[in-house]
C-alpha atoms as one frame of an Amber mdcrd trajectory, in Angstrom:
protein
  26.926 -23.180  38.682  23.789 -21.026  38.726  22.825 -18.754  35.872  23.460
 -15.727  38.055  27.090 -16.672  38.780  27.734 -17.600  35.175  26.205 -14.344
  33.926  28.194 -12.365  36.503  31.473 -14.080  35.605  30.901 -13.731  31.886
  29.892 -10.091  32.096  32.823  -9.299  34.386  35.254 -10.863  31.917  33.628
  -9.013  29.030  33.629  -5.772  31.008  37.340  -5.997  31.833  38.270  -6.835
  28.243  35.947  -4.169  26.845  37.238  -1.593  29.306  40.878  -2.230  28.413
  40.123  -2.227  24.685  37.983   0.893  25.014  40.712   2.749  26.909  43.321
   1.850  24.273  41.016   2.672  21.353  39.896   5.892  23.014  43.507   6.962
  23.425  44.347   6.377  19.768  41.078   7.589  18.293  40.932  10.717  20.438
  44.472  11.651  19.394  43.545  11.118  15.738  40.361  13.130  16.148  42.285
  15.998  17.711  44.733  15.940  14.792  41.855  15.983  12.317  40.073  18.774
  14.147  43.243  20.922  14.014  43.659  20.474  10.236  40.041  20.953   9.270
  36.982  20.097  11.387  33.849  19.041   9.632  31.777  21.773  11.169  34.231
  24.543  10.226  34.569  23.122   6.708  30.807  22.984   6.222  30.389  26.523
   7.563  33.193  27.907   5.400  31.964  26.270   2.177  28.352  27.274   2.910
  29.175  30.967   3.416  31.495  31.113   0.420  28.853  29.447  -1.744  26.248
  31.938  -0.493  28.599  34.811  -1.344  29.224  33.628  -4.912  25.550  32.738
  -5.391  24.360  36.196  -4.322  27.122  38.504  -5.665  27.818  36.848  -9.026
  31.540  37.573  -8.562  34.353  36.826  -6.129  35.259  40.530  -5.847  35.305
  41.542  -2.191  35.548  37.949  -0.904  38.631  38.763   1.186  36.579  40.266
   3.997  34.450  37.123   4.159  37.542  34.867   4.268  39.088  37.008   7.015
  35.909  36.825   9.127  35.622  33.031   8.668  39.262  32.541   9.688  38.731
  34.546  12.858  35.522  32.732  13.743  36.785  29.181  13.112  40.442  29.605
  14.034  41.421  27.917  10.795  43.925  28.930   8.159  41.908  29.327   4.911
  43.302  29.551   1.390  40.897  30.126  -1.536  41.836  29.690  -5.215  39.828
  29.185  -8.388  39.787  25.851 -10.167  42.351  27.385 -12.552  44.666  27.989
  -9.521  44.146  31.785  -9.346  44.604  32.921  -5.733  41.612  34.884  -4.421
  42.315  35.116  -0.675  44.666  33.686   1.998  43.827  34.241   5.661  47.519
  34.332   6.635  48.232  37.134   4.176  45.059  38.971   5.183  46.110  38.763
   8.857  49.562  40.169   8.040  51.494  37.068   9.145  53.968  34.885   7.277
  52.199  32.519   4.890  52.440  28.999   6.286  52.419  25.801   4.200  48.858
  24.744   3.528  47.516  21.368   4.734  47.904  18.405   2.376  44.222  17.472
   2.820  42.241  17.359  -0.459  40.666  20.731  -1.321  36.942  21.336  -0.947
  35.208  22.387  -4.186  32.531  25.106  -4.218  30.414  25.708  -7.330  28.302
  28.893  -6.913  26.065  28.166  -9.893  22.457  27.574  -8.737  20.628  24.281
  -8.871  17.608  24.532 -11.147  14.138  23.882  -9.737  12.426  22.477 -12.776
   8.670  22.021 -12.319   7.599  18.407 -12.174   5.206  16.766 -14.584   6.245
  18.926 -17.537   6.872  17.732 -21.049  10.515  17.893 -22.233   9.948  20.908
 -24.503   8.419  22.856 -21.620  11.401  21.979 -19.398  13.784  23.082 -22.169
  11.989  26.422 -22.428  12.154  26.834 -18.644  15.900  26.120 -18.693  16.499
  28.727 -21.450  14.562  31.260 -19.378  16.623  30.394 -16.301  19.907  30.883
 -18.192  18.794  34.319 -19.385  17.604  35.368 -15.924  20.827  34.166 -14.308
  22.953  36.033 -16.906  21.143  39.286 -16.106  21.253  38.665 -12.338  25.013
  38.017 -12.393  25.646  41.278 -14.293  23.370  43.223 -11.950  24.830  41.715
  -8.749  28.409  42.222  -9.966  27.692  45.871 -10.658  26.193  46.379  -7.184
  29.134  44.589  -5.561  31.679  46.760  -7.293  29.639  49.816  -6.334  29.822
  48.583  -2.697  26.042  48.582  -2.420  24.198  46.615   0.279  21.883  43.942
  -1.077  20.607  40.410  -0.524  19.571  37.613  -2.878  16.704  35.134  -2.613
  16.082  32.181  -4.960  13.047  32.430  -7.175  10.793  29.606  -8.330  13.525
  28.331 -10.686  16.313  28.569  -8.099  17.829  31.696  -9.750  18.937  34.384
  -7.251  16.829  37.572  -7.229  18.658  40.644  -5.977  16.912  42.760  -3.303
  18.392  46.194  -2.590  17.311  49.636  -1.425  19.894  51.345  -3.658  18.588
  53.424  -6.508  18.890  51.679  -9.802  21.292  53.967 -11.654  23.612  52.346
 -14.152  23.193  48.911 -12.467  19.459  49.162 -13.064  20.064  49.247 -16.797
  21.978  45.993 -16.504  19.086  44.492 -14.573  16.616  45.471 -17.261  18.784
  44.403 -20.180  18.105  41.023 -21.705  20.502  38.654 -23.398  21.104  39.027
 -27.076  19.164  37.012 -29.583  22.338  35.059 -30.448  22.869  34.156 -26.801
  19.254  33.054 -26.392  19.520  30.936 -29.535  22.713  29.293 -28.261  21.051
  28.695 -24.868  18.148  27.010 -26.614  20.436  24.848 -28.752  22.351  23.664
 -25.652  19.160  22.818 -23.752  17.459  21.183 -26.740  20.160  18.495 -26.850
  18.599  17.045 -23.689  15.305  16.146 -25.396  15.054  12.391 -25.393  17.456
  11.894 -22.461  16.257   9.528 -19.745  17.492  11.795 -16.938  16.167  15.027
 -18.372  16.649  17.162 -15.239  20.313  16.186 -14.882  20.983  16.877 -18.558
  19.323  20.295 -18.366  21.374  21.134 -15.253  24.561  20.270 -17.158  23.437
  22.440 -20.072  22.711  25.277 -17.643  26.164  24.925 -16.029  27.906  24.874
 -19.397  26.168  28.061 -20.577  26.605  29.781 -17.215  30.350  29.020 -17.106
  31.025  32.008 -19.379  29.602  34.595 -16.938  29.168  32.873 -13.546  31.853
  33.073 -10.825  34.576  30.447 -11.216  34.496  27.351  -9.052  36.572  27.551
  -5.848  39.083  25.201  -4.265  39.255  25.730  -0.520  42.121  24.413   1.615
  41.990  24.629   5.389  44.625  23.994   8.038  48.419  24.066   8.251  50.779
  21.322   7.146  52.228  19.172   9.994  50.594  21.182  12.764  51.057  19.426
  16.138  47.841  18.317  17.841  47.337  18.776  21.591  48.096  15.749  23.708
  45.459  13.667  25.478  45.607  13.240  29.275  45.670   9.653  30.493  44.050
  10.164  33.918  40.487  10.806  32.632  40.600   7.633  30.503  41.679   5.534
  33.521  38.919   7.007  35.694  36.317   6.394  33.000  37.511   2.792  32.532
  37.177   2.110  36.279  33.700   3.590  36.332  32.647   1.460  33.366  33.896
  -1.707  35.075  31.970  -0.893  38.270  28.819  -0.083  36.321  29.032  -3.363
  34.394  29.376  -5.390  37.609  26.332  -3.721  39.156  24.459  -4.141  35.903
  25.302  -7.848  35.822  23.813  -8.368  39.282  20.657  -6.505  38.297  20.477
  -8.314  34.954  20.703 -11.761  36.482  17.945 -10.919  38.928  15.768  -9.425
  36.195  16.280 -12.377  33.843  15.686 -15.170  36.347  12.235 -13.997  37.461
  10.539 -14.341  34.030  12.531 -17.517  33.331  11.016 -19.108  36.440   7.550
 -18.012  35.286   8.182 -19.498  31.829   9.387 -22.747  33.365   6.247 -23.093
  35.472   3.951 -22.248  32.571   5.732 -24.687  30.238   5.455 -27.430  32.869
   1.710 -26.765  33.225   1.293 -26.722  29.437   3.003 -30.088  29.205   0.576
 -31.469  31.814  -2.427 -30.397  29.756  -3.176 -27.000  31.299  -3.581 -25.109
  28.028  -4.910 -22.012  29.816  -1.548 -21.185  31.475   0.014 -17.874  30.374
   2.947 -15.717  31.475   3.112 -11.912  31.965   4.135  -9.957  28.847   5.407
  -6.705  30.372   8.508  -5.093  28.877  10.110  -4.939  25.445  13.318  -6.924
  25.898  14.131 -10.409  24.624  12.692 -12.113  27.712   9.409 -10.240  27.304
   9.366 -11.201  23.625   9.976 -14.819  24.642   6.961 -14.566  26.959   4.814
 -13.184  24.146   5.951 -15.956  21.816   5.165 -18.537  24.493   1.679 -17.091
  24.985   1.060 -17.113  21.229   2.197 -20.742  21.124  -0.168 -21.593  23.995
  -3.002 -19.743  22.231  -2.260 -21.683  19.057  -2.251 -25.009  20.903  -5.467
 -24.155  22.715  -7.078 -23.011  19.492  -5.942 -26.169  17.689  -7.387 -28.286
  20.489 -10.685 -26.436  20.318 -10.778 -26.691  16.514 -10.097 -30.407  16.721
 -12.934 -30.918  19.190 -15.250 -28.761  17.100 -14.290 -30.608  13.913 -14.893
 -33.967  15.560 -18.280 -32.755  16.754 -19.114 -31.376  13.286 -18.170 -34.633
  11.589 -20.227 -36.656  14.040 -23.170 -34.305  13.534 -22.901 -34.481   9.750
 -22.630 -38.272   9.569 -24.972 -39.294  12.412 -28.343 -38.664  10.745 -27.602
 -40.050   7.241 -25.865 -43.116   8.672 -28.807 -43.682  11.031 -31.127 -43.537
   8.025 -28.976 -46.017   6.113 -28.895 -48.332   9.120 -32.692 -48.093   9.554
 -33.375 -48.955   5.923 -30.860 -51.806   5.929 -32.401 -53.280   9.087 -35.868
 -52.913   7.550 -34.669 -54.684   4.418 -33.088 -57.422   6.512 -36.290 -57.915
   8.533 -38.460 -57.878   5.401 -40.392 -54.769   6.498 -39.422 -52.895   3.322
 -39.287 -54.276  -0.158 -35.868 -53.898  -1.921 -37.232 -51.951  -4.870 -34.810
 -50.497  -7.465 -35.791 -46.944  -6.441 -34.999 -47.656  -2.792 -31.671 -49.281
  -3.602 -30.763 -46.376  -5.882 -31.675 -43.899  -3.105 -29.521 -45.786  -0.584
 -26.678 -45.888  -3.112 -26.911 -42.119  -3.697 -26.879 -41.514   0.061 -23.746
 -43.653   0.404 -22.124 -41.666  -2.413 -22.912 -38.413  -0.566 -21.328 -39.696
   2.633 -18.293 -40.873   0.667 -18.053 -37.385  -0.831 -18.001 -35.833   2.641
 -15.225 -38.212   3.715 -13.258 -37.477   0.524 -13.683 -33.727   1.057 -12.466
 -34.071   4.632  -9.399 -35.973   3.429  -8.694 -33.309   0.791  -9.043 -30.544
   3.372  -6.784 -32.349   5.863  -4.105 -32.905   3.209  -4.343 -29.295   2.014
  -4.056 -27.810   5.510  -1.120 -30.123   6.259   0.661 -29.044   3.071   0.548
 -32.580   1.675  -2.026 -32.201  -1.091  -0.823 -33.364  -4.496  -0.175 -30.662
  -7.113   0.914 -31.336 -10.689   2.118 -27.914 -11.758   2.328 -26.729 -15.356
   2.019 -23.533 -17.378  -1.741 -22.900 -17.731  -3.769 -20.548 -19.890  -6.635
 -19.565 -17.591  -8.710 -18.556 -20.583  -8.820 -22.189 -21.745  -9.520 -23.399
 -18.173 -12.535 -21.081 -17.842 -13.817 -22.089 -21.274 -13.611 -25.766 -20.246
 -15.531 -25.091 -17.020 -18.189 -23.188 -18.910 -18.643 -26.058 -21.361 -18.811
 -28.625 -18.548 -21.578 -26.750 -16.681 -23.596 -25.615 -19.671 -26.052 -28.599
 -19.536 -26.727 -27.957 -15.837 -27.183 -24.240 -16.543 -29.558 -24.846 -19.453
 -31.607 -27.209 -17.295 -31.827 -24.490 -14.611 -32.633 -21.774 -17.164 -29.460
 -19.790 -16.347 -27.136 -18.266 -18.952 -23.394 -18.858 -18.481 -21.224 -16.152
 -20.047 -17.492 -15.849 -20.545 -15.498 -12.590 -20.524 -11.825 -13.087 -21.339
  -8.874 -10.865 -22.060  -5.763 -11.873 -24.014  -4.215 -15.111 -22.701  -3.226
 -14.954 -19.023  -0.860 -17.658 -17.780  -0.219 -19.044 -14.286   1.974 -21.780
 -12.876  -0.406 -24.234 -11.244  -2.283 -27.518 -11.137  -4.983 -27.531 -13.830
  -7.192 -30.117 -12.087  -7.078 -28.384  -8.708  -7.768 -24.926 -10.146 -10.592
 -26.373 -12.272 -11.930 -27.891  -9.036 -11.996 -24.419  -7.452 -13.698 -22.747
 -10.425 -16.212 -25.587 -10.803 -17.179 -25.283  -7.150 -17.772 -21.552  -7.556
 -19.815 -22.073 -10.736 -22.021 -24.742  -9.151 -22.662 -22.535  -6.144 -23.562
 -19.654  -8.469 -25.967 -21.831 -10.478 -27.708 -23.007  -7.299 -28.105 -19.409
  -6.089 -29.412 -18.026  -9.410 -33.070 -18.189 -10.375 -34.222 -19.097 -13.911
 -33.615 -16.216 -16.289 -30.503 -15.093 -14.412 -26.894 -15.211 -15.522 -23.539
 -16.502 -14.295 -20.433 -14.865 -15.767 -16.836 -16.099 -15.790 -14.408 -13.176
 -16.220 -10.623 -13.116 -16.597  -8.218 -10.173 -16.618  -4.670  -9.264 -15.549
  -4.043  -6.651 -12.861  -0.644  -5.613 -11.446   1.081  -8.866 -12.341  -1.749
 -11.102 -11.097  -4.329 -13.153 -12.944  -7.796 -12.261 -11.630 -10.709 -14.676
 -12.147 -14.229 -13.530 -11.240 -17.334 -15.706 -10.956 -20.370 -13.395 -10.898
 -24.003 -14.328 -10.563 -27.313 -12.479 -10.431 -28.674 -14.653  -7.651 -30.218
 -13.978  -4.272 -26.958 -12.712  -2.752 -25.493 -13.370   0.692 -26.236 -11.402
   3.846 -23.332  -9.356   5.273 -23.513 -11.324   8.539 -22.947 -14.565   6.624
 -19.928 -13.448   4.561 -17.286 -13.944   7.341 -18.400 -17.596   7.738 -18.550
 -18.473   4.066 -15.233 -20.392   4.052 -15.846 -22.227   7.370 -16.151 -26.003
   7.408 -19.673 -27.449   7.205 -21.205 -23.982   6.934 -23.885 -23.252   4.359
 -25.637 -20.002   3.461 -29.042 -21.706   3.581 -29.136 -23.955   6.648 -32.411
 -25.453   5.433 -30.748 -27.053   2.390 -29.868 -30.690   2.527 -26.594 -32.180
   1.351 -28.154 -33.073  -1.976 -28.988 -29.412  -2.687 -26.511 -27.509  -0.572
 -23.299 -29.492  -0.889 -21.084 -30.886   1.868 -20.150 -27.478   3.271 -16.440
 -28.159   2.647 -15.996 -27.019  -0.953 -15.159 -23.381  -0.232 -12.784 -24.307
   2.594 -10.938 -26.627   0.193 -11.007 -23.973  -2.548  -9.456 -21.374  -0.266
  -6.647 -23.742   0.744  -5.928 -24.716  -2.895  -5.724 -21.052  -3.899  -3.485
 -20.275  -0.916  -1.157 -23.131  -1.924  -0.877 -21.424  -5.321   0.218 -18.191
  -3.567  -3.124 -16.604  -4.390  -6.155 -15.130  -2.643  -9.900 -15.664  -2.907
 -12.469 -13.082  -1.801 -16.201 -12.625  -2.001 -18.465  -9.606  -2.324 -22.252
  -9.836  -2.333 -25.390  -7.702  -2.284 -28.667  -9.266  -1.234 -31.082  -9.379
  -4.159 -28.399  -8.316  -6.664 -25.845 -11.100  -6.783 -22.492 -12.419  -5.590
 -18.962 -12.140  -6.989 -16.113 -14.490  -6.046 -12.660 -13.137  -6.987  -9.621
 -15.414  -7.254  -6.202 -13.753  -7.794  -3.100 -15.798  -8.720   0.460 -14.739
  -9.634   0.640 -14.364 -13.406   3.627 -15.571 -15.439   4.733 -14.871 -18.986
   4.341 -17.666 -21.569   8.088 -18.025 -22.032   9.138 -17.670 -18.370  11.025
 -20.450 -16.611   8.956 -22.959 -14.689   8.613 -22.819 -10.922  11.312 -24.776
  -9.045   8.598 -27.199  -7.945   8.401 -28.441 -11.506   5.512 -29.480 -13.715
   4.614 -32.562 -11.667   5.561 -31.861  -8.062   3.968 -33.449  -5.000   3.741
 -31.455  -1.804   4.688 -33.522   1.186   5.647 -36.491  -0.988   2.241 -38.210
  -0.704   0.597 -39.822  -3.745  -2.737 -38.521  -4.936  -5.619 -40.518  -3.423
  -7.715 -42.346  -6.012 -10.671 -40.431  -7.304  -9.095 -36.996  -6.708  -9.718
 -34.229  -9.134 -13.466 -34.515  -8.539 -15.136 -31.184  -7.864 -15.650 -30.115
  -4.285 -18.885 -28.506  -3.160 -19.895 -25.799  -0.816
């Protein structure tokens, strides 16, 4: 059976089942939603609580709230009953409308606390926040007295929050007796008690929350009481739900799903055919085949993944050819020289002097080093390089590297310095990390003229151990920096292998650092010097060891003999 028929049959079955389930669920859920909307809808509840909060916040008293409750009941169509948290009745919309008081809904009451939320300035010291809170309590005490007086005098006014969140009364009414209340300040005893309540919060972790509680406790004596709002009528019958619209909608959904299945099968099969053809060509060696990537659905994502896979395969093929060419280029000339000298020795053209034999031996060692470096790099990139992990103090590792390279530095007339912080520990392979640092130090010594300096620095930053190898050498041109970690690449192309290394050391160093979940970067200024920065995850001295253990082997391969030797750039 074709994919189209299978997709159509499956989608049709799903559509019929989903349609029936949707119709049944819609029936039940719609009836429940109607019942809930009759008792107390979310929108009406939010509107009612918001307006009642605004009234208490602005007026400082619940006097005159009946008119607001009556207006809300008329606007929302809800029965509203308002009592204080001590069960004192303030207003009932049924009584205000002159009808018989009906039983209130058994839904939980909604609580409204008209006390303002403080806006404490950020970045303040605790004592400054305490002082601000005491000021806010005093201002709110005066505002409540002033607003209550205006309310009872039936004056028109509004209230806006100030910078601390305390309402500020705005009115065109002449001050009169209420103005005296506005100008009066709290007594010294009240201010002292306010300060004592707020001062208890000094030292609390959540200072703002503690100060808000202190504010609420002090304001409870003069602020309006908290409200409990109940909305709706007990056992009120909801309107019924007609069945015909649900049946019509279910039929329309089924028809739409069938048409969608036909379109989906056609849409899916076209890119699948393209993917099939491209995969067949890729299998036959046509690495340049790609598929269109239009769209954002799963099929389009599959096409993008396929193209990335093809790019990766093509890139790997090109890298393999380039690596083979590089290896042949690197080994051709020295091996030709060895062959020429050996043939000359065999034919008696050249005398086998000790100096000549030593030179040939050194050349063989250099070629062996290139082969060893290539093996290290291949194992590292394949994730099979051997690592014996342990808890390391990088300070001791850098000191060891400095000691090991001091004779070479003294011979070159270069000073090697060490800048260390308190002990910084990492979980890693000591030999491999020493190999990385040694490579960087040797490169720095080669690039630094007599009288210069090479510095090894260690510090901890944001949970990472940062090792820097700085030199005062000739520096590296900006155009050369992106290629510094490439295989067989050297800053000075005129250098031979005896002076410039194999060109693999930095590539190996980068892979070793990456296997330790770290990074290695370089910054350089021509004529000033170069700085290599290696960052590794730091661990505490007493932390548990990595799950890989102190002597783990990646990939399960044994370490080749002679490993642990330093790699070279």
